[in-house]
N, C-alpha and C positions, 0 to 999 in steps of 0.2 A: 400467546407469548410463551416462550420456553422458560422453564423454571431454572434458577441458578443451582449450582451444585449444593450450596448451603441449604436452599429450600428443599431440594431432593433429599438431602441427608436428614433434615428435620422430619420430612414426611415418612421416610423409611425407619428412622429411629422410633417414631410414633407407632408405626406398624409393628415393630418388635417390642413395643412397650418398654423402651430403654431411655426414657428421659431422666434427668436429674430431679432433685426435689423442687426445683423452680420451674419444671416443665420445659426445660431446654435440653438441647443435645449435650451429651456428656463430653467433657474435655478435661485433660489433666492440667493444662496451663493455657495461658492466653494465646500462645502461638499455635496451639493445636486446633484443628478445625472440627474434630468430632469423631466419635466412635459409638458403636452399639454392638453388644454381644448377641449373636444369633443363637448359639447353642454351646453349652459347656459339656465337654466329653468326660474329662477328669479335671480336678483342680490343676490349673496351669496348662491345660490343653483345650482350646476353644476355637470356635469359628466366629469371626468378627466382621463387621462392616466398618470401614474407615473412610474418612474424608481427609486425604493427604493432598496438600497443594491444590491442584485443579483436577483431582480425580477421586473417584469412588472405587474402593477395592473390597473384595471379599477375600478374607484370608484365614488360614489356619495358623495359629500362633501357639508354640510349644516352649515351655520353660525348661531349663536344664533339670530343675528339681522334678518336674513331671516325667521327664525322660527316665530319670533314675527310679522313681516310685512306680510308674505305670509304663514300663517299656513296651509291652505288647500292645496296649491301647494306643500309645503314641505312634508306634510303627504302623498299626492298622489304620489309624486316622490319617496319617500321611499318605498311605497307599490309596485309601478311599478318596481323599481330597484330590490327589493327582489324577486318579482314574475318572472322577467326576468331570474334571476339566480336560480330559484326554491328554494328560501329561503336559499341558501347556502352562501350568502354574509356574510362576517365577519363584525361585527360592533365594533367600538371603538371611542375614542376621539383622534383627530389629532390636533397637535399644529403647527400653521403657523411658518415657519422659520424666518420671519422678526420681527414680533411683538408679538409672543407668544399667539395670539388669539386662542382660542380653538374652534374646529368644530366637529360636528358629522360626522363620516365617515363610509360608507358601501362600502366594496370593495371585489373584487375577484382577485386572482392571476391568470394571464393569460400567465405567462412565458412559459408554455408548449404548448400553442396554436401556430399554424403557424401564420405568419404575416397576411396572407389572412383571417384566421379565426378571428383574432383580428379586422381587418378592417370590416369584416361582422358584428361582435358584435357592433362595434362603429356605423356603419351605421344604424343598427336596433334600437339601443338606441337613436340615434339622431332623427330618424323618429318618434319614440314613444314619446320622450320628446318634440319635436316641436309640436306634436299634443296636448300634455298636456298644453303647453304654450298658444296655441290658445284657448283651452277650458277655461283656467283661465282668459284670457283677454276678453272673449266675454260674 
């Protein structure tokens, strides 16, 4: 029997070690279905796994403050993320559920991927972006 998207999100959040203190998928409010951080590049510039509606997405989310403080890292992160997905990532503005802060978001719908494929994507992105973090700190 196929797992629901909620079950898949729970499994993948566990893989990323991103549960809340109750051992549940993190959410900002009751209407949100869940999120897990895959890798932080700089404060306000991170790769996330999200459960939105009936889909799972992997996305790079960048705050305006991060763009001002770390312009080179954010620009390079965007270039790398787009390149990783062969420039097929969708870009839009995403609004934070708690404080309505607006962020740039680049994302790819990975709902059709097997969980093992999503884990592989997350591992490769994590490795690549941790390399970027080291390059920008040195």
